[in-house]
N, C-alpha and C positions, 0 to 999 in steps of 0.2 A: 557378492560384495567382498572385497578383500578383508581378511581378518582384522587388520589394524583399524579400518574404518568401522567395522561392526563393533569392535571393542570400544572405540571412541564414543559411538552412539549409545551403547548400553551403559557405559560408565557415566556419560552425561545425564542420562535419565536417572540412574541410581543416585547421583550426587546433587541433582537439581534442588532438593529441598534441605540440603545441609546449610547450616548457618554460615559457615566459611567454606568457600569452594577451593579445591586444589587448582593449580595453574593449568595443567594440560586440558582437561575437559571444560575449563572455565567458560569459554565463549559459547559453546554449545549448551552447557548447563544453564548459562544465563539466558539464552534464548528460550529454553524450555521453562525456566523459572518465571520469566516475564509472562509467557503465554499462560502458565498455570495461574498466576495472580489475576490476569484479566478474566479468565474463566471463573475463578472462585468469586471475584468481586461482582461479576454479573449475576451469578446464582444467588449470592448472599444478599445483595441489594434488592434483587427482585423478590426474594422471600421476605425481606423486611417490609416492603410495600404491601405484601399480602398478609402481614402479621403472622407468618409461619416460622420465621427463623428462631424465635425464642422457645418454641415448643419442639423443634426438630433437633434431635440429638446429633445428627450429622453436621448441623450448622452451628449449634450452640455449644458444641464440645461437651455436652452433658453438664454444663454449668448452670447454676440457678439464675433466674432472671430477677435480680434484686437491684435496688436503686443506687448502689454505691459504685465507686471506682477504686482501684488499687493505686496508692500513691506512687509506687515504683513505676507503674506503666505511664502515669502522667509525667513523671520525671524523665523517663526515657524519651517520650515524645518531645518534650520541651528542649531536650538536649540533642535532638536530631538523631536518636538511636533506635535501632530495632528493639521491639519488646520481645520478651521470652514467653513461650507457651507456659512454662512452669510457674510464671508469676500470675497467671490468670486465676481469679477467684469467682468471677460471675460473668454473665453474658455481656455486660457493659465492657468488661475487660477484653472480651473477644473482639468487640468493635474497635477498641483502642489498639489492640495488637494489629488488626488489619489496617488501621490508619498508619501505623508505623511502617508498613510495607513501602510507603512512598520513599523511604530512605534506602530502599533496596531495589529500586527500578534501575535497570541496566541500559535501556535504550530510549532515545528521544521519542521514537515511534510509539512505545508503550505509554509514555506519559501523554502523548497526543490522543491516544485511544481512551485513556482514562478520562481525560478532559472532554472528549467528544461524547462519551457515554455518561458523563457527569452523574455519578451516583447520588448527588444531592438534589437532582431534578426528578420529577415524576417520569416514568418510563415513556409516556407519550411524547415528551419533549426531547429525549435523548437522541443525539445524532441529527437533530433538526433545529438549527439555529433560528429559523423563522418561527418555530413553535414556542420560543421563550419570551 
């Protein structure tokens, strides 16, 4: 692989989780970013169904599972903005942060996959319109 292509790929991987992407690796970083979101959403929603996410430090970010929400995260969501990890205070905030990802989806196909896998539906109905 030519060095320029190798550099573009590695830079895209490195940058995919930055809040703001630089111009050059932007397209490739956006592809990786959307794929990463799809993967995380699938794992996270599956663990919620099994009641595992709240006790798994990899999924709950080590946050307490308390019944409140942080007002700043609600405000960000209502204003169509991404939430910041630094604003999370509890596990409910983690869920709100993930909801805010909808404002950072880069491709129509990704949105279609999220809809097809509808995290609001039980797993047995996902991807199966007849099962709804």
